[in-house]
ZATIKE-899954 format. One record per residue (C-alpha): residue number from 1; residue in one letter; x, y, z negated. Coordinates in nm, 4 decimals. Example, Ala and Ser with C-alpha at 12.3 -4.5 7.8 and 13.67 -1.06 7.14 Angstrom:
R   i aa       c1       c2       c3
R   1  A   1.2300  -0.4500  -0.7800
R   2  S   1.3670  -0.1060  -0.7140
//
This chain:
R   i aa       c1       c2       c3
R   1  M   0.0000   0.0000   0.0000
R   2  P   0.1425   0.3443   0.0918
R   3  D   0.2531   0.5590  -0.2026
R   4  W   0.0168   0.8429  -0.1082
R   5  I  -0.2862   0.6111  -0.1252
R   6  L  -0.1740   0.4804  -0.4654
R   7  S  -0.1399   0.8393  -0.5910
R   8  W  -0.4965   0.9278  -0.4903
R   9  I  -0.6253   0.6053  -0.6500
R  10  L  -0.4460   0.6954  -0.9743
R  11  I  -0.6043   1.0410  -0.9654
R  12  G  -0.9491   0.8875  -0.9276
R  13  L  -0.8882   0.6389  -1.2090
R  14  T  -0.7528   0.8916  -1.4617
R  15  I  -0.9957   1.1848  -1.4291
R  16  W  -1.2966   1.0264  -1.6034
R  17  P  -1.0993   0.8793  -1.8997
R  18  L  -0.9188   1.2133  -1.9447
R  19  I  -1.2515   1.3990  -1.9655
R  20  Q  -1.3846   1.1530  -2.2259
R  21  V  -1.0658   1.1594  -2.4341
R  22  E  -1.0559   1.5400  -2.4219
R  23  R  -1.4133   1.5619  -2.5543
R  24  W  -1.3275   1.3193  -2.8359
R  25  I  -1.0147   1.5158  -2.9291
R  26  H  -1.1971   1.8503  -2.9396
R  27  K  -1.4601   1.7074  -3.1728
R  28  H  -1.2210   1.5206  -3.4003
R  29  I  -0.9612   1.7980  -3.4345
R  30  Q  -1.2390   2.0090  -3.5846
R  31  G  -1.3490   1.7149  -3.7972
R  32  L  -0.9983   1.6494  -3.9268
R  33  G  -0.9546   2.0182  -4.0100
R  34  L  -1.2821   2.0152  -4.2029
R  35  L  -1.1827   1.6951  -4.3800
R  36  L  -0.8495   1.8426  -4.4933
R  37  T  -0.9693   2.1912  -4.5915
R  38  N  -1.3397   2.1423  -4.6700
R  39  N  -1.3781   2.4874  -4.5140
R  40  P  -1.5508   2.5357  -4.1748
R  41  Q  -1.3646   2.8602  -4.0982
R  42  A  -1.0275   2.7032  -4.1755
R  43  A  -1.1188   2.4025  -3.9599
R  44  V  -1.1942   2.6317  -3.6643
R  45  L  -0.8643   2.8148  -3.7183
R  46  I  -0.6695   2.4858  -3.7141
R  47  Y  -0.8556   2.3789  -3.3992
R  48  Y  -0.7787   2.7114  -3.2294
R  49  L  -0.4113   2.7302  -3.3265
R  50  L  -0.3424   2.3724  -3.2129
R  51  L  -0.4742   2.4458  -2.8634
R  52  L  -0.3670   2.8124  -2.8402
R  53  P  -0.1056   2.7714  -2.5604
R  54  G  -0.3595   2.5887  -2.3455
R  55  V  -0.6360   2.8372  -2.4253
R  56  A  -0.4079   3.1283  -2.3333
R  57  L  -0.3122   2.9639  -2.0022
R  58  H  -0.6779   2.8856  -1.9238
R  59  E  -0.8176   3.2316  -1.9905
R  60  L  -0.5229   3.4340  -1.8572
R  61  S  -0.5134   3.2400  -1.5302
R  62  Q  -0.8849   3.3086  -1.4810
R  63  W  -0.8463   3.6760  -1.5682
R  64  L  -0.5465   3.7238  -1.3361
R  65  L  -0.7132   3.5501  -1.0411
R  66  A  -1.0368   3.7418  -1.0973
R  67  K  -0.8421   4.0682  -1.0844
R  68  A  -0.6510   3.9542  -0.7748
R  69  L  -0.9767   3.8649  -0.5964
R  70  G  -1.1481   4.1877  -0.6962
R  71  V  -1.3979   4.0130  -0.9249
R  72  R  -1.5344   4.2257  -1.2096
R  73  V  -1.4646   4.0722  -1.5509
R  74  K  -1.7446   4.1498  -1.7957
R  75  K  -1.5867   3.9878  -2.1027
R  76  F  -1.2363   3.8681  -2.1852
R  77  R  -1.1570   3.6999  -2.5144
R  78  L  -0.8650   3.4952  -2.6447
R  79  W  -1.0052   3.4099  -2.9867
R  80  P  -1.2691   3.1599  -3.1022
R  81  E  -1.6361   3.2422  -3.1354
R  82  K  -1.9313   3.0328  -3.2460
R  83  Q  -2.2041   2.9905  -2.9852
R  84  R  -2.5632   2.8780  -3.0094
R  85  G  -2.5956   2.5209  -3.1279
R  86  G  -2.2793   2.5495  -3.3378
R  87  I  -2.0441   2.5047  -3.0408
R  88  I  -1.7047   2.6746  -3.0791
R  89  R  -1.5774   2.8493  -2.7675
R  90  L  -1.2032   2.9095  -2.8007
R  91  G  -1.1814   3.1810  -2.5345
R  92  L  -1.3869   3.3412  -2.2623
R  93  V  -1.3601   3.5037  -1.9213
R  94  E  -1.7075   3.6083  -1.8121
R  95  I  -1.7297   3.7361  -1.4555
R  96  D  -1.9994   3.9430  -1.2877
R  97  P  -2.3007   3.7147  -1.2183
R  98  K  -2.3310   3.8770  -0.8751
R  99  T  -1.9920   3.7347  -0.7703
R 100  D  -2.0171   3.5268  -0.4533
R 101  T  -1.9939   3.1477  -0.4803
R 102  I  -1.6504   3.1170  -0.3178
R 103  R  -1.4723   3.3572  -0.5515
R 104  A  -1.6620   3.2294  -0.8567
R 105  T  -1.5558   2.8739  -0.7716
R 106  L  -1.1915   2.9768  -0.7292
R 107  V  -1.1928   3.1547  -1.0659
R 108  G  -1.3581   2.8531  -1.2288
R 109  M  -1.1078   2.6044  -1.0854
R 110  V  -0.7835   2.7968  -1.1382
R 111  P  -0.7264   2.6794  -1.5015
R 112  L  -0.7272   2.3174  -1.3846
R 113  A  -0.4822   2.3976  -1.1041
R 114  T  -0.2457   2.5940  -1.3297
R 115  G  -0.2733   2.3343  -1.6062
R 116  L  -0.1868   2.0466  -1.3739
R 117  A   0.1005   2.2471  -1.2246
R 118  A   0.2389   2.3259  -1.5706
R 119  I   0.2141   1.9632  -1.6877
R 120  A   0.3692   1.8309  -1.3654
R 121  L   0.6535   2.0825  -1.4004
R 122  I   0.7155   1.9839  -1.7628
R 123  G   0.6983   1.6151  -1.6727
R 124  S   0.9420   1.6431  -1.3834
R 125  T   1.1942   1.8693  -1.5579
R 126  H   1.1824   1.7723  -1.9274
R 127  F   1.0574   1.4101  -1.9378
R 128  N   1.2811   1.1319  -1.8066
R 129  T   0.9845   0.9403  -1.6655
R 130  D   1.1872   0.7467  -1.4066
R 131  V   1.4087   0.5870  -1.6732
R 132  L   1.1046   0.4994  -1.8849
R 133  L   0.9120   0.3421  -1.5954
R 134  D   1.2158   0.1463  -1.4743
R 135  S   1.2734   0.0051  -1.8233
R 136  L   0.9058  -0.0915  -1.8638
R 137  L   0.9052  -0.2716  -1.5294
R 138  T   1.1959  -0.4950  -1.6347
R 139  G   0.9861  -0.6623  -1.9056
R 140  D   1.3031  -0.6966  -2.1135
R 141  L   1.2470  -0.5775  -2.4727
R 142  P   1.6000  -0.4390  -2.5385
R 143  T   1.5890  -0.2542  -2.2041
R 144  I   1.2434  -0.1150  -2.2843
R 145  I   1.3609   0.0049  -2.6267
R 146  A   1.6661   0.1682  -2.4679
R 147  G   1.4406   0.3360  -2.2104
R 148  L   1.2094   0.4669  -2.4826
R 149  N   1.5071   0.6016  -2.6787
R 150  A   1.6365   0.7796  -2.3685
R 151  F   1.2879   0.9164  -2.2990
R 152  V   1.2319   1.0690  -2.6439
R 153  S   1.5930   1.1928  -2.6685
R 154  A   1.5305   1.4697  -2.4151
R 155  P   1.6048   1.8197  -2.5535
R 156  D   1.3045   1.9700  -2.7375
R 157  F   1.1033   1.6597  -2.6490
R 158  W   0.8334   1.7062  -2.9147
R 159  L   0.7874   2.0723  -2.8266
R 160  W   0.7119   1.9758  -2.4660
R 161  V   0.4794   1.6979  -2.5833
R 162  Y   0.2872   1.9523  -2.7904
R 163  L   0.2640   2.1951  -2.4979
R 164  V   0.1324   1.9201  -2.2692
R 165  F  -0.1231   1.8265  -2.5368
R 166  A  -0.2414   2.1869  -2.5750
R 167  I  -0.2580   2.2502  -2.1992
R 168  A  -0.4263   1.9182  -2.1156
R 169  N  -0.7025   1.9787  -2.3690
R 170  A  -0.7813   2.3305  -2.2494
R 171  M  -0.7453   2.3080  -1.8696
R 172  L  -1.0696   2.1356  -1.7683
R 173  P  -1.3619   2.3452  -1.6376
R 174  E  -1.6085   2.4624  -1.9016
R 175  P  -1.9904   2.4649  -1.8807
R 176  H  -2.0012   2.8423  -1.8259
R 177  D  -1.7580   2.8260  -1.5300
R 178  R  -1.9520   2.8797  -1.2078
R 179  I  -1.8051   2.6074  -0.9871
R 180  S  -1.9816   2.4911  -0.6714
R 181  W  -1.8740   2.1275  -0.6372
R 182  P  -2.0716   2.0850  -0.3118
R 183  L  -1.8777   2.3806  -0.1685
R 184  L  -1.5433   2.2191  -0.2564
R 185  G  -1.6399   1.8774  -0.1209
R 186  G  -1.8075   2.0252   0.1858
R 187  T  -1.5031   2.2369   0.2717
R 188  I  -1.2698   1.9371   0.2599
R 189  A  -1.5110   1.7240   0.4637
R 190  A  -1.5556   2.0028   0.7214
R 191  I  -1.1787   2.0366   0.7711
R 192  V  -1.1377   1.6606   0.8203
R 193  I  -1.4315   1.6412   1.0651
R 194  F  -1.3012   1.9444   1.2556
R 195  L  -0.9602   1.7819   1.3021
R 196  L  -1.1156   1.4513   1.4081
R 197  V  -1.3517   1.6164   1.6593
R 198  L  -1.0610   1.8002   1.8178
R 199  D  -0.8707   1.4710   1.8314
R 200  L  -0.6036   1.6120   1.6035
R 201  N  -0.5702   1.2934   1.4000
R 202  I  -0.1913   1.3125   1.4428
R 203  L  -0.1944   1.6478   1.2638
R 204  L  -0.4321   1.5057   1.0027
R 205  Q  -0.2037   1.2061   0.9481
R 206  T   0.0960   1.4388   0.9153
R 207  W  -0.0816   1.6401   0.6470
R 208  V  -0.2065   1.3316   0.4625
R 209  Q   0.1383   1.1706   0.4540
R 210  G   0.3266   1.4985   0.4047
R 211  P   0.2067   1.7953   0.1948
R 212  L  -0.1079   1.6207   0.0700
R 213  A   0.0918   1.3140  -0.0321
R 214  Q   0.3333   1.5311  -0.2303
R 215  L   0.0390   1.7125  -0.3902
R 216  A  -0.1165   1.3777  -0.4859
R 217  R   0.2110   1.2629  -0.6454
R 218  W   0.2326   1.5798  -0.8559
R 219  V  -0.1338   1.5687  -0.9595
R 220  S  -0.1237   1.1968  -1.0460
R 221  L   0.1962   1.2522  -1.2482
R 222  A   0.0328   1.5376  -1.4403
R 223  L  -0.2869   1.3429  -1.5076
R 224  L  -0.1005   1.0299  -1.6211
R 225  I   0.1219   1.2306  -1.8567
R 226  A  -0.1797   1.4181  -1.9960
R 227  L  -0.3853   1.1008  -2.0435
R 228  T  -0.0981   0.9082  -2.2052
R 229  I  -0.0226   1.1848  -2.4556
R 230  D  -0.3933   1.2355  -2.5276
R 231  V  -0.4518   0.8649  -2.5960
R 232  I  -0.1543   0.8554  -2.8354
R 233  C  -0.2792   1.1708  -3.0104
R 234  M  -0.6299   1.0255  -3.0274
R 235  M  -0.4969   0.7216  -3.2148
R 236  L  -0.2979   0.9465  -3.4507
R 237  I  -0.6015   1.1646  -3.5225
R 238  A  -0.8203   0.8578  -3.5833
R 239  G  -0.5585   0.7160  -3.8193
R 240  M  -0.5304   1.0451  -4.0099
R 241  E  -0.9094   1.0666  -4.0407
R 242  W  -0.9241   0.7145  -4.1823
R 243  L  -0.6368   0.7804  -4.4260
R 244  F  -0.7466   1.1199  -4.5582
R 245  S  -1.1123   1.0228  -4.5854
R 246  R  -1.0034   0.7582  -4.8358
R 247  I  -0.7488   0.9749  -5.0158
R 248  L  -0.9909   1.2689  -5.0500
R 249  N  -1.3010   1.0500  -5.0860
R 250  R  -1.4810   1.2386  -4.8080
R 251  E  -1.6648   1.1045  -4.5070
R 252  L  -1.7166   1.2646  -4.1662
R 253  E  -2.0336   1.2282  -3.9638
R 254  Y  -2.0272   1.3193  -3.5937
R 255  R  -2.3367   1.3938  -3.3903
//
């Protein structure tokens, strides 16, 4: 199977689990903060500070693109606020409701694009993923342990892990983002059909196996790194909840 096809398959397989894990993490970070402090305001502050780098990247990228596209920004906020139904919104860029669908969609999607780019850049420059994957593929325990040691021995490794965690859990589109998914899918389909009708399948094949293949490799790398770190953090959070609920004799109930 060509590498570019494998990359697109990996993208398809990782998006849904990442969304589910992100939702779990958002809920349980707040729960763990409440468990430790027994104070709702302190729990929100912990939740906000943990994800602050990702929140800043999300909201600033939207604000900058809105300004670049000439979209009027009605509200801009980089601090948490409680919404109806008790939902905590960590930041906000509210654009003019009269903004056309194309520009609104671009503004809504830019945090995901910048988040994936940032994670892919961190993964390719600060994580020795090739050594880790090669060691895992050998199936030899001493080699795997050596690969893991080399992987976590990268300079400032835990700082970069934290940044990936914060970015990954703040980059996905939010309910208030005005994204037209039919517009995105229709645009891609229209380009492909246009090239096929004009019998430009050679050009299409060049794009698919060239720039689009490279894009797929970067996106799949970013998603795999984000999902792996999120799953590990999810297990740590679950373990801390279990431990501190017994130490403090408190129980959490999630709705």
